OpenMM code with the backbone's topology and positions (N, CA, C; nanometers):
from openmm import Vec3, app, unit

residues = "MET MET LEU ALA ARG THR THR THR THR THR THR SER MET LEU LEU ARG ARG SER LEU VAL ALA ALA PRO ALA THR THR ALA PRO VAL VAL ALA ARG LEU PHE ARG THR THR ALA PRO ALA GLY ASP VAL PHE LYS ASP LYS GLU MET GLY GLU GLU ASN ILE TYR PHE ARG LYS GLU ASP GLU LEU LEU MET GLN LYS LEU LEU LYS LYS MET LYS ASP LYS GLU LEU GLN GLU LEU ILE LYS LEU LYS ALA LEU LEU LYS PRO HIS GLU LEU PRO ASP ASP VAL LEU GLN ALA ILE VAL ASP TRP LYS HIS HIS ASP".split()
positions = [
    Vec3(1.9233, 1.5163, -3.5564),
    Vec3(1.8559, 1.4261, -3.4648),
    Vec3(1.9405, 1.3016, -3.4415),
    Vec3(1.9989, 1.2508, -3.5490),
    Vec3(2.0821, 1.1316, -3.5365),
    Vec3(2.2013, 1.1586, -3.4459),
    Vec3(2.2567, 1.2811, -3.4558),
    Vec3(2.3704, 1.3169, -3.3722),
    Vec3(2.3300, 1.3193, -3.2246),
    Vec3(2.2123, 1.3732, -3.1953),
    Vec3(2.1651, 1.3789, -3.0569),
    Vec3(2.1422, 1.2393, -3.0011),
    Vec3(2.0846, 1.1509, -3.0818),
    Vec3(2.0598, 1.0140, -3.0369),
    Vec3(2.1918, 0.9410, -3.0137),
    Vec3(2.2875, 0.9622, -3.1008),
    Vec3(2.4184, 0.8996, -3.0851),
    Vec3(2.4855, 0.9509, -2.9585),
    Vec3(2.4735, 1.0808, -2.9334),
    Vec3(2.5334, 1.1383, -2.8132),
    Vec3(2.4681, 1.0806, -2.6885),
    Vec3(2.3347, 1.0689, -2.6912),
    Vec3(2.2639, 1.0127, -2.5768),
    Vec3(2.3031, 0.8676, -2.5549),
    Vec3(2.3133, 0.7923, -2.6632),
    Vec3(2.3530, 0.6526, -2.6535),
    Vec3(2.4948, 0.6415, -2.6006),
    Vec3(2.5836, 0.7264, -2.6521),
    Vec3(2.7222, 0.7246, -2.6056),
    Vec3(2.7288, 0.7612, -2.4578),
    Vec3(2.6525, 0.8623, -2.4177),
    Vec3(2.6498, 0.9019, -2.2772),
    Vec3(2.5998, 0.7885, -2.1898),
    Vec3(2.4926, 0.7207, -2.2340),
    Vec3(2.4387, 0.6081, -2.1581),
    Vec3(2.5412, 0.4966, -2.1452),
    Vec3(2.6106, 0.4677, -2.2549),
    Vec3(2.7118, 0.3615, -2.2509),
    Vec3(2.8240, 0.3987, -2.1544),
    Vec3(2.8677, 0.5256, -2.1587),
    Vec3(2.9745, 0.5689, -2.0688),
    Vec3(2.9302, 0.5605, -1.9233),
    Vec3(2.8062, 0.6014, -1.8964),
    Vec3(2.7562, 0.5936, -1.7594),
    Vec3(2.7476, 0.4494, -1.7116),
    Vec3(2.7004, 0.3616, -1.7986),
    Vec3(2.6938, 0.2200, -1.7600),
    Vec3(2.8318, 0.1648, -1.7307),
    Vec3(2.9257, 0.1952, -1.8183),
    Vec3(3.0618, 0.1457, -1.7975),
    Vec3(3.1211, 0.2026, -1.6692),
    Vec3(3.0960, 0.3309, -1.6434),
    Vec3(3.1527, 0.3898, -1.5221),
    Vec3(3.0860, 0.3318, -1.3979),
    Vec3(2.9594, 0.2946, -1.4092),
    Vec3(2.8896, 0.2326, -1.2970),
    Vec3(2.9513, 0.0971, -1.2650),
    Vec3(2.9834, 0.0213, -1.3689),
    Vec3(3.0432, -0.1102, -1.3482),
    Vec3(3.1854, -0.0967, -1.2951),
    Vec3(3.2597, -0.0006, -1.3470),
    Vec3(3.4003, 0.0120, -1.3098),
    Vec3(3.4218, 0.0973, -1.1848),
    Vec3(3.3179, 0.1657, -1.1378),
    Vec3(3.3341, 0.2587, -1.0251),
    Vec3(3.3554, 0.1831, -0.8945),
    Vec3(3.4349, 0.2413, -0.8053),
    Vec3(3.4490, 0.1809, -0.6729),
    Vec3(3.3177, 0.1919, -0.5955),
    Vec3(3.3073, 0.1201, -0.4875),
    Vec3(3.1832, 0.1119, -0.4107),
    Vec3(3.1365, 0.2478, -0.3589),
    Vec3(3.2280, 0.3396, -0.3317),
    Vec3(3.1881, 0.4693, -0.2761),
    Vec3(3.1260, 0.5606, -0.3808),
    Vec3(3.1657, 0.5491, -0.5046),
    Vec3(3.1119, 0.6375, -0.6088),
    Vec3(2.9998, 0.5729, -0.6894),
    Vec3(2.9773, 0.4456, -0.6712),
    Vec3(2.8734, 0.3772, -0.7477),
    Vec3(2.7348, 0.4375, -0.7270),
    Vec3(2.6921, 0.4727, -0.6027),
    Vec3(2.5593, 0.5325, -0.5865),
    Vec3(2.5442, 0.6657, -0.6591),
    Vec3(2.6502, 0.7451, -0.6627),
    Vec3(2.6447, 0.8742, -0.7310),
    Vec3(2.6271, 0.8532, -0.8802),
    Vec3(2.7033, 0.7622, -0.9360),
    Vec3(2.6938, 0.7333, -1.0789),
    Vec3(2.5568, 0.6741, -1.1109),
    Vec3(2.5055, 0.5897, -1.0244),
    Vec3(2.3739, 0.5305, -1.0467),
    Vec3(2.2662, 0.6377, -1.0479),
    Vec3(2.2764, 0.7361, -0.9585),
    Vec3(2.1802, 0.8460, -0.9565),
    Vec3(2.1875, 0.9260, -1.0859),
    Vec3(2.3084, 0.9490, -1.1352),
    Vec3(2.3241, 1.0204, -1.2617),
    Vec3(2.2583, 0.9436, -1.3751),
    Vec3(2.2751, 0.8138, -1.3729),
    Vec3(2.2177, 0.7316, -1.4792),
    Vec3(2.0653, 0.7366, -1.4742),
    Vec3(2.0072, 0.7369, -1.3538),
    Vec3(1.8618, 0.7422, -1.3412),
    Vec3(1.8063, 0.8752, -1.3897),
    Vec3(1.8790, 0.9836, -1.3703),
    Vec3(1.8278, 1.1138, -1.4117),
    Vec3(1.8322, 1.1304, -1.5616),
    Vec3(1.9116, 1.0506, -1.6309),
    Vec3(1.9186, 1.0608, -1.7763),
    Vec3(1.8345, 0.9533, -1.8429),
    Vec3(1.7359, 0.9004, -1.7713),
    Vec3(1.6513, 0.7939, -1.8250),
    Vec3(1.5651, 0.8475, -1.9389),
    Vec3(1.5305, 0.7617, -2.0336),
    Vec3(1.4475, 0.8056, -2.1460),
    Vec3(1.3053, 0.8392, -2.1028),
    Vec3(1.2301, 0.8988, -2.1928),
    Vec3(1.0937, 0.9422, -2.1632),
    Vec3(0.9994, 0.8245, -2.1402),
    Vec3(1.0410, 0.7035, -2.1671),
    Vec3(0.9577, 0.5856, -2.1449),
    Vec3(0.9223, 0.5661, -1.9987),
    Vec3(0.9990, 0.6275, -1.9091),
    Vec3(0.9698, 0.6169, -1.7662),
    Vec3(0.8384, 0.6840, -1.7297),
    Vec3(0.7948, 0.7795, -1.8120),
    Vec3(0.6671, 0.8457, -1.7865),
    Vec3(0.5549, 0.7425, -1.7907),
    Vec3(0.5628, 0.6502, -1.8845),
    Vec3(0.4616, 0.5452, -1.8939),
    Vec3(0.4678, 0.4523, -1.7733),
    Vec3(0.5874, 0.4233, -1.7272),
    Vec3(0.6017, 0.3398, -1.6077),
    Vec3(0.5402, 0.4088, -1.4873),
    Vec3(0.5641, 0.5406, -1.4753),
    Vec3(0.5051, 0.6168, -1.3644),
    Vec3(0.3533, 0.6146, -1.3729),
    Vec3(0.2999, 0.6294, -1.4944),
    Vec3(0.1543, 0.6281, -1.5129),
    Vec3(0.0978, 0.4908, -1.4751),
    Vec3(0.1641, 0.3859, -1.5211),
    Vec3(0.1203, 0.2498, -1.4871),
    Vec3(0.1261, 0.2275, -1.3363),
    Vec3(0.2326, 0.2757, -1.2737),
    Vec3(0.2465, 0.2587, -1.1293),
    Vec3(0.1356, 0.3347, -1.0565),
    Vec3(0.1037, 0.4543, -1.1040),
    Vec3(-0.0041, 0.5315, -1.0434),
    Vec3(-0.1387, 0.4620, -1.0572),
    Vec3(-0.1656, 0.4085, -1.1765),
    Vec3(-0.2912, 0.3363, -1.1978),
    Vec3(-0.2972, 0.2110, -1.1110),
    Vec3(-0.1846, 0.1443, -1.0981),
    Vec3(-0.1781, 0.0255, -1.0138),
    Vec3(-0.2043, 0.0616, -0.8678),
    Vec3(-0.1463, 0.1723, -0.8221),
    Vec3(-0.1692, 0.2174, -0.6848),
    Vec3(-0.3161, 0.2496, -0.6609),
    Vec3(-0.3795, 0.3153, -0.7562),
    Vec3(-0.5223, 0.3476, -0.7438),
    Vec3(-0.6044, 0.2199, -0.7354),
    Vec3(-0.5746, 0.1233, -0.8227),
    Vec3(-0.6482, -0.0037, -0.8237),
    Vec3(-0.6361, -0.0743, -0.6889),
    Vec3(-0.5136, -0.0865, -0.6385),
    Vec3(-0.4948, -0.1593, -0.5129),
    Vec3(-0.5501, -0.0814, -0.3940),
    Vec3(-0.5484, 0.0514, -0.4012),
    Vec3(-0.6090, 0.1298, -0.2939),
    Vec3(-0.7593, 0.1030, -0.2874),
    Vec3(-0.8243, 0.0948, -0.4049),
    Vec3(-0.9680, 0.0633, -0.4082),
    Vec3(-0.9939, -0.0781, -0.3573),
    Vec3(-0.9110, -0.1723, -0.3975),
    Vec3(-0.9252, -0.3097, -0.3502),
    Vec3(-0.9083, -0.3177, -0.1984),
    Vec3(-0.8085, -0.2467, -0.1463),
    Vec3(-0.7873, -0.2444, -0.0009),
    Vec3(-0.9072, -0.1853, 0.0710),
    Vec3(-0.9655, -0.0796, 0.0118),
    Vec3(-1.0823, -0.0169, 0.0742),
    Vec3(-1.2002, -0.1142, 0.0792),
    Vec3(-1.2218, -0.1883, -0.0306),
    Vec3(-1.3299, -0.2875, -0.0315),
    Vec3(-1.3060, -0.3968, 0.0723),
    Vec3(-1.1828, -0.4436, 0.0818),
    Vec3(-1.1505, -0.5468, 0.1805),
    Vec3(-1.1698, -0.4958, 0.3227),
    Vec3(-1.1315, -0.3711, 0.3472),
    Vec3(-1.1498, -0.3138, 0.4802),
    Vec3(-1.2982, -0.2989, 0.5136),
    Vec3(-1.3803, -0.2619, 0.4147),
    Vec3(-1.5248, -0.2516, 0.4376),
    Vec3(-1.5837, -0.3883, 0.4716),
    Vec3(-1.5392, -0.4921, 0.3996),
    Vec3(-1.5876, -0.6273, 0.4281),
    Vec3(-1.5459, -0.6713, 0.5689),
    Vec3(-1.4223, -0.6396, 0.6057),
    Vec3(-1.3728, -0.6756, 0.7383),
    Vec3(-1.4517, -0.6033, 0.8473),
    Vec3(-1.4795, -0.4753, 0.8251),
    Vec3(-1.5569, -0.3989, 0.9223),
    Vec3(-1.6969, -0.4558, 0.9374),
    Vec3(-1.7596, -0.4927, 0.8267),
    Vec3(-1.8930, -0.5535, 0.8303),
    Vec3(-1.8889, -0.6857, 0.9062),
    Vec3(-1.7847, -0.7640, 0.8801),
    Vec3(-1.7696, -0.8926, 0.9483),
    Vec3(-1.7535, -0.8727, 1.0990),
    Vec3(-1.6766, -0.7709, 1.1369),
    Vec3(-1.6566, -0.7437, 1.2798),
    Vec3(-1.7870, -0.6979, 1.3449),
    Vec3(-1.8631, -0.6134, 1.2760),
    Vec3(-1.9907, -0.5671, 1.3308),
    Vec3(-2.0887, -0.6830, 1.3431),
    Vec3(-2.0890, -0.7725, 1.2427),
    Vec3(-2.1759, -0.8906, 1.2500),
    Vec3(-2.1378, -0.9779, 1.3689),
    Vec3(-2.0072, -0.9921, 1.3913),
    Vec3(-1.9602, -1.0733, 1.5030),
    Vec3(-2.0034, -1.0103, 1.6358),
    Vec3(-1.9922, -0.8767, 1.6464),
    Vec3(-2.0353, -0.8089, 1.7683),
    Vec3(-2.1852, -0.8259, 1.7900),
    Vec3(-2.2616, -0.8193, 1.6824),
    Vec3(-2.4069, -0.8365, 1.6924),
    Vec3(-2.4404, -0.9782, 1.7385),
    Vec3(-2.3710, -1.0769, 1.6845),
    Vec3(-2.3942, -1.2154, 1.7259),
    Vec3(-2.3586, -1.2338, 1.8742),
    Vec3(-2.2492, -1.1714, 1.9167),
    Vec3(-2.2107, -1.1819, 2.0573),
    Vec3(-2.3129, -1.1133, 2.1475),
    Vec3(-2.3686, -1.0024, 2.1019),
    Vec3(-2.4709, -0.9330, 2.1787),
    Vec3(-2.5954, -1.0200, 2.1939),
    Vec3(-2.6335, -1.0893, 2.0867),
    Vec3(-2.7494, -1.1796, 2.0923),
    Vec3(-2.7228, -1.2943, 2.1891),
    Vec3(-2.6024, -1.3516, 2.1829),
    Vec3(-2.5674, -1.4608, 2.2744),
    Vec3(-2.5649, -1.4126, 2.4193),
    Vec3(-2.5126, -1.2927, 2.4396),
    Vec3(-2.5054, -1.2368, 2.5745),
    Vec3(-2.6454, -1.2108, 2.6302),
    Vec3(-2.7358, -1.1621, 2.5444),
    Vec3(-2.8743, -1.1403, 2.5878),
    Vec3(-2.9386, -1.2721, 2.6299),
    Vec3(-2.9138, -1.3755, 2.5500),
    Vec3(-2.9712, -1.5059, 2.5823),
    Vec3(-2.9131, -1.5602, 2.7132),
    Vec3(-2.7843, -1.5414, 2.7329),
    Vec3(-2.7175, -1.5912, 2.8518),
    Vec3(-2.7632, -1.5176, 2.9788),
    Vec3(-2.7799, -1.3857, 2.9673),
    Vec3(-2.8135, -1.3047, 3.0854),
    Vec3(-2.9620, -1.2684, 3.0911),
    Vec3(-3.0452, -1.3370, 3.0153),
    Vec3(-3.1881, -1.3071, 3.0118),
    Vec3(-3.2531, -1.3156, 3.1506),
    Vec3(-3.2176, -1.4145, 3.2316),
    Vec3(-3.2803, -1.4211, 3.3648),
    Vec3(-3.2515, -1.2982, 3.4521),
    Vec3(-3.1429, -1.2259, 3.4226),
    Vec3(-3.1048, -1.1113, 3.5047),
    Vec3(-3.1704, -0.9809, 3.4576),
    Vec3(-3.2319, -0.9834, 3.3404),
    Vec3(-3.3039, -0.8697, 3.2831),
    Vec3(-3.2221, -0.7401, 3.2834),
    Vec3(-3.1020, -0.7487, 3.2270),
    Vec3(-3.0166, -0.6302, 3.2155),
    Vec3(-3.0630, -0.5448, 3.0967),
    Vec3(-3.0536, -0.4129, 3.1071),
    Vec3(-3.0916, -0.3272, 2.9948),
    Vec3(-2.9967, -0.3464, 2.8759),
    Vec3(-3.0469, -0.3141, 2.7565),
    Vec3(-2.9679, -0.3320, 2.6340),
    Vec3(-2.8406, -0.2473, 2.6336),
    Vec3(-2.8466, -0.1275, 2.6896),
    Vec3(-2.7272, -0.0428, 2.6887),
    Vec3(-2.6152, -0.1013, 2.7756),
    Vec3(-2.6497, -0.1729, 2.8802),
    Vec3(-2.5485, -0.2383, 2.9642),
    Vec3(-2.4857, -0.3557, 2.8876),
    Vec3(-2.5692, -0.4326, 2.8198),
    Vec3(-2.5173, -0.5446, 2.7401),
    Vec3(-2.4278, -0.4935, 2.6272),
    Vec3(-2.4694, -0.3842, 2.5630),
    Vec3(-2.3879, -0.3255, 2.4561),
    Vec3(-2.2554, -0.2743, 2.5129),
    Vec3(-2.2590, -0.2173, 2.6306),
    Vec3(-2.1359, -0.1703, 2.6949),
    Vec3(-2.0411, -0.2862, 2.7240),
    Vec3(-2.0959, -0.4008, 2.7598),
    Vec3(-2.0123, -0.5197, 2.7852),
    Vec3(-1.9450, -0.5654, 2.6557),
    Vec3(-2.0217, -0.5703, 2.5477),
    Vec3(-1.9652, -0.6118, 2.4180),
    Vec3(-1.8607, -0.5107, 2.3717),
    Vec3(-1.8897, -0.3815, 2.3860),
    Vec3(-1.7926, -0.2781, 2.3478),
    Vec3(-1.6651, -0.2897, 2.4299),
    Vec3(-1.6818, -0.3143, 2.5594),
    Vec3(-1.5647, -0.3298, 2.6460),
    Vec3(-1.4784, -0.4464, 2.6004),
    Vec3(-1.5453, -0.5560, 2.5616),
    Vec3(-1.4715, -0.6737, 2.5170),
    Vec3(-1.3896, -0.6455, 2.3914),
    Vec3(-1.4448, -0.5695, 2.2994),
    Vec3(-1.3798, -0.5505, 2.1701),
    Vec3(-1.2884, -0.4279, 2.1636),
    Vec3(-1.3055, -0.3355, 2.2520),
    Vec3(-1.2296, -0.2115, 2.2393),
    Vec3(-1.1330, -0.1889, 2.3532),
    Vec3(-1.1065, -0.2881, 2.4309),
    Vec3(-1.0145, -0.2731, 2.5430),
    Vec3(-0.8751, -0.3088, 2.5029),
] * unit.nanometer
topology = app.Topology()
chain = topology.addChain("A")
for resn in residues:
    res = topology.addResidue(resn, chain)
    for name in ("N", "CA", "C"):
        topology.addAtom(name, app.Element.getBySymbol(name[0]), res)
């Protein structure tokens, strides 16, 4: 086991040194090699990143729901104001709703 760890450490050191000493054209290739030989600790990073993505996706969904509710409330308030403004003309509710929809979805 000690021999395997020493070999892995030696390989990592050689890859790092070659990355530093490599010309600009070969540096990306060496960097890719170094990433593929990463230790198993990256599994935990991937798990953390996945959990973080799930958390922020849920947060984004809640924010979008709040925004949608706010927009619907605003449309409802505009519909009430429009009814009050056009009350003397006695327009049907579906016409007033069509006006509000036209305003917001055009």
